C-alpha positions in Angstrom: 15.8 -0.8 -10.3 12.5 0.9 -11.2 11.5 1.0 -14.8 8.4 3.2 -14.2 8.3 6.9 -14.8 5.6 9.3 -13.7 5.2 12.7 -15.2 2.6 15.5 -15.6 1.6 16.4 -19.2 -0.8 19.0 -20.5 -2.8 17.8 -23.5 -5.2 19.8 -25.7 -8.2 17.9 -27.1 -11.5 18.7 -28.8 -14.7 16.9 -29.2 -18.1 17.2 -30.9 -21.5 15.7 -30.0 -25.3 16.0 -30.1 -25.3 16.8 -26.4 -22.9 18.4 -23.9 -22.1 15.0 -22.4 -21.3 13.5 -25.8 -19.0 16.4 -26.6 -17.0 16.1 -23.4 -16.9 12.3 -23.6 -15.6 12.6 -27.2 -12.9 15.1 -26.1 -11.7 13.1 -23.1 -11.6 9.9 -25.3 -9.0 11.7 -27.4 -6.5 11.8 -24.5 -5.4 8.2 -24.8 -5.0 8.4 -28.6 -2.7 11.5 -28.2 -0.7 9.9 -25.5 -0.1 6.7 -27.4 1.4 8.7 -30.2 4.1 10.1 -27.9 5.0 7.0 -25.8 5.3 3.3 -26.4 4.1 1.6 -23.2 1.7 3.5 -20.9 0.5 1.9 -17.7 -1.9 4.6 -16.5 -3.3 7.9 -17.6 -5.0 9.9 -14.8 -6.6 13.3 -15.5 -5.9 15.8 -12.7 -7.3 19.1 -14.0 -9.6 20.0 -16.9 -9.8 23.6 -18.2 -12.3 24.6 -20.9 -10.6 26.6 -23.6 -13.7 27.0 -25.9 -17.3 25.7 -25.7 -19.6 26.3 -28.7 -23.3 25.5 -29.2 -24.6 25.6 -32.8 -28.3 25.6 -33.5 -29.8 25.4 -36.9 -33.3 24.7 -38.4 -33.5 21.4 -40.3 -36.4 20.7 -42.7 -37.6 17.6 -44.5 -37.7 18.2 -48.3 -36.8 21.9 -47.8 -40.4 22.8 -46.5 -41.9 20.1 -44.3 -41.4 19.3 -40.6 -39.0 22.0 -39.4 -37.1 21.2 -36.3 -34.1 22.8 -34.4 -30.9 20.7 -34.3 -28.2 21.5 -31.8 -24.5 20.4 -31.9 -21.9 21.1 -29.3 -18.1 21.5 -29.7 -15.6 21.8 -26.8 -11.9 22.3 -26.7 -10.2 21.3 -23.4 -6.8 21.6 -21.8 -6.3 18.6 -19.6 -3.5 18.1 -17.1 -2.8 14.3 -16.8 -0.4 12.2 -14.7 1.1 9.6 -17.1 2.9 6.5 -15.8 5.0 4.8 -18.4 7.4 1.9 -18.6 10.9 2.6 -19.7 11.5 -0.4 -22.0 14.9 0.8 -23.0 16.2 0.4 -19.5 15.3 -3.3 -19.2 18.3 -5.6 -19.7 17.3 -8.7 -21.8 19.4 -11.8 -21.7 20.1 -13.4 -25.1 19.6 -17.0 -25.9 20.2 -18.8 -29.1 17.7 -21.6 -30.0 16.8 -23.6 -33.1 13.9 -22.4 -35.3 10.8 -23.8 -33.6 9.0 -23.9 -37.0 11.9 -25.4 -38.9 12.3 -29.0 -40.0 14.9 -31.1 -38.3 17.1 -32.8 -40.8 18.8 -35.9 -39.3 22.5 -35.9 -39.5 23.8 -38.9 -41.3 27.4 -39.8 -40.5 29.3 -42.4 -42.5 32.0 -44.4 -41.0 34.4 -46.1 -43.3 
């Protein structure tokens, strides 16, 4: 009996960063968070295909005390559609055996029997 299930899922994620690499890394890091919300036990998440939905570069001029040391700052924002292979464990299909035991943290009270 196999309790593993493999399926393909399309996930949409977005990320921001000071460089293109940081923006993509931030977006791809969101995949695991999104998949954990949907499934309980995930064995493997394997990206197969990445499509760029939107990629923005914003540049603005930053100044110290409104006048001094002007410099250009750039931020990047990407939105990706990622097709992933997800391997999960089907915990509901596992048959557990039941066993009754005493409380391991409980105090054992000796049984006193009186014979008359």
